[in-house]
Each structure stands twice: as C-alpha cells, then as structure tokens.
N, C-alpha and C positions, 0 to 999 in steps of 0.2 A: 565556429564548426569548421569541421575538414571540409575539402572539396564535394567528397565522397558522402558526408552527413547532408552539405546542402541540396545535394540534389537527391537524396532519401527522403530531403521534409520536400521538393518541391513534388515529387511523383509520387510518395507513400501518404502522405497527410492528408491527401482529400479522402481517401477510405480508413485510414486508422485514427487518425485525431479529430476529436469530440470538437467542434468549434464554437465558444462558451461566450458568452457577452461580460464583459470586464465592468468592473466597479471603477475605482479611483488607480487602483496599482496593474501593472502589465500581469502580474499571475494571480489577479483577484477573480472574482466571478459577482457579476450581480445578483443580489437577492431577488429572490424569487423567478429564477430561469431554471428550473429544474428540467430534466429531459425523461422521456418516457424508456425505462430499458427495453422495452418490448418493440420500440420502434428502431431506436439505435443498433439490438441487434438482431432486429427483425424476427425476434422467435422469443418465447417466454422459460426461460434456465436460470439454473443460480448462477447467480454473480458475486464474483469474489474479486475486491478490490486490494490492490496492494499500494501502499504508502510509500513514497522514496523509493521508486522502482530502479532509481540509477541507470543503467546502461541494458535492464531489460533479461539480465539472464533469469531470473528466479520466474519472474511471469510468462514470459515465451517458452520454457521448458514446461511449467505447467497446463499453459494451451496448450502445448502442442501433444502434452498427454492428457487431456480430457476436454475432447471436442463437444461434448456433452453438456459443458461448461461454460458459462462468459467471465470474460475477464476485464476489469479496468487498471490502466496502469497510472499513476498520480506522481509527477515526477516536474520540478519547476525550471531544471535544466536542460534546455534543446537539445542539446547534443547527444544525451544521454537516450532521451526521447527518437532520436532519428537512430541510433545504434538500436534500440529496441526494436522499431518498423525494418530496418534493415535484414537481422535477423528472423524477424517475424514473416517479414517477403519470404527470406529464403527457403522457409518451412512450411512453405505457403497457410500458415497459422490465419484462418477466418474469424476467429472467436474473442480476438484480442481486439481492445479499442485504448487508446492513450488521451490524457488531458494535460492539458498545462498549465499548473496553477494549484494554488498555499490550498494542502491536504486539507485543514478544518473547514474550509469555504466548499471546496468539493461534498464534504460531509453533507454543510448545512444548507447549501444550496443549489447545489447540481443533481443529489440525489434524492430521491423522494425519500421520507423517511420508512424504516423497516425493511428497503428494499436488496439489504445484504445479507449474503449467506455467511460469506467470511470474510474479515477484515485483515489484512498482513499487514504487521508493522516489523520489518525485517531491518538490523543494525541502520536504524535511525542515527546522526548525527549525536554523536554523546555529547558536544560541548561540554569536554573534561574538565578544563577550568571552572573553577570553584565561580568565578564571579560569571560565567556564563552559563549556571547551571541554570540559569530561568530560564533560556533560553531554549530550553529541552522540549520535545511534544509531548510527553506523556506525561499528563497532569490532570489534578480532578476536574479540571474544566474540560479537557480534551476528553477523560473519560467517559462526559457526559454526552458529549457529540458524537462520542462513535456510537454509544449505546443509541442513540436515536436511527442512526445508521442502521444498524444492524438487526435483523430482525430476533424474532422471539427464538431462542435453541439454535442460532446461529453462532460462529466461533470470532473472537477473538485472537490471533496469535502473534507474539512475538520473540526477537529472538536480540539479543547485542552481546557482544563480548566486553563491555565494559561494568564490570562488577557493580560499581555503587548505581548507575542506572538500571542494573534488571532488578538491583534491590529497589529503587525509587518505583520503577514499573509495578513490581508486585506489591509492593505498600499502598500504592494509588489505585491499583483494580481489587486488592484485598480490600478495600473501605468501599468500593464504589458501589450505592445502592441496584447497580444496574446487572452487574456480573457476578457470578460463581465461578469457583476455581475446577479447572477440567484435568488435575493431573493429582497426584497424589505425591507427598513429600515435599523437598525445598524448592525443589524443579520438573518442569516437566520432561519429557522423553523429547529426543529430537525428531520434531516434526521430519515424517518421512517426506513429504511434499515438496520440501525444500533443498531446491540443489546446492551444494556449496559453489559462493559466489568469492571471488577477490577479496572482497570483502572480511570472508570468515578463515581464508588463508593468510591473511596477512594479519590476523587477530589472534591465531590460533599459532603462527609460527614466530610473534613476540610471545609465545608463552599464557596467551590471557585467556583462559574457559569462556565456552560458549553454550550462554546460557538462554533456553526456551522457557515461555510461558505459553499457556493457553488458558481462555478464560470462556465460559458460554454465558451466551446473553438470556437474562430471565426472561421468561413468559411475558 
C-alpha cells in the first residue's frame, strides 16, 4: 500500500474494519464466529452487503446517500479497503463497515442467516479465459450460500461487462430454487443505486455492454 493507505489503515481501521477470527488462510473466517449486526452498527437497520467492493466507490456513495441503511464492504485487497476508508472518512460516513475476507466465508460464517436486505455483486472478476472460468464467483454453490444470507423478499443485484459471464449469472440464478427474477425481458434495467465506477467506464470504453441482473429471495 502507499504511505497514505498505511496511515489510513492505522488510523481508521479501528472504527471501520470488523476484526474477525481467521481459519487457515489469511482472508478466511473461522466457522462459528458470526457477528450481531445490531451490535456492530449499534442499531437495527436494513443491511446491504457489497461483495468485491474494490476501492469502495459504489458503497461509499450509497452509504453517504442512505444514512438510514447499514452497509458492509467485503474485499480481499487491503489497499482497496484503505481507499474506501479514506473516502468514507472524508464524507463522514458512519454507517459503513468493512471486512477483509473471502466473500463466501463472510456469508457463511460472519453474517447471521437471513440478515442481509440486499447483496450486491458489481463487476466481479470475469476470469475470462476458458481455463479460468471455474474460478468465477457466481455458481450454483454460491447461489445457495447467498440465499442463506439474504432475508426473504431481499434482493441480489449483479452487474458485469462480460457477456458470457452475464449469461452464466442469469443461467445460474434462473435455475436457483431460492431466487425469482425481479426484471422483465432479457436483462434488468440499470440499478439506479449503482454509481458509475472505473470498472464500468473501462468496459464501456472497450465497447462492452453493461448487463444488470436483479433477483428477489423467495420467502
């Protein structure tokens, strides 16, 4: 990280970063170490979780504009989390927390079941080479993990600029017994709560179509 990011981690992590118990890996979470969101955020409010929050542009913007909602940024790259904290602190955002951990383990071991009102997955790593497709996040196994974390009637929102990954996401979630489409037609309308980030601008500049998807958790 840069010197500024190192300072941000030292100064801001005590407030923003959730300290978790690790399993074997550095970004793992020990099973059985679930948090109580009402204790962490010191209130009872809807919880929005963004997986792969990157540098935090989307979630800081959302948290700034929705102070009555709690937000959790999930990311494995510490430099991105440091940037997120710097921006959040600059905007005096207090309803945001961060966790440095693998997304499936956050949903399985850190968050209580059915505790999430919305789960966001915006521009996940496409692993676009055929031999790497198996590393993609959105799979039938992940759909089941996500369903356990999202409360009945809650939303799963996704976006990508890789057409074949968009197709895969839609196929996986259409086949899920836990989610229903929350859009008509081939693709969802652009989620108006998603600020345009560098990832989206880069994809659009290369001529790739931006695909949104939205699914509602069955009761």
